[in-house]
C-alpha angles and dihedrals in degrees: 000000000000089000092054092048091049092051092047092048091050092047092051094047091048090048092052091048092052092049089051091048091050091051091049092048091049091053092049096045092244131140109292132230106258114254088229089061092050091048091046090056090050090049094055092054106289096110096113089049091049092053092045092049091049089055098042097044097031088229130150092354096136100025114125136234086011093070092049092050092048091050091049091052090050092050092049091049092049089049091051092049091048090049092051092048091048092049090053095052117104117260094029 
């Protein structure tokens, strides 16, 4: 369990760093972090970090279809977590 929490913490911190880098690069007219990379980080467990970074840095909050894809990833992850919890319950 400690391993999973460590990996998820690292994924979320990395996700937040990449959102911050993308925002800084956008301000400076530099090459941006690909949206696929940001969504990939969310997919591997960085969804909470992605939502927190969007709020803190006010970045990619209205961007479509990015916002829809991020929401879809979050819903799929919540469904997977609910399924795992349900499968672990007695009498299932």
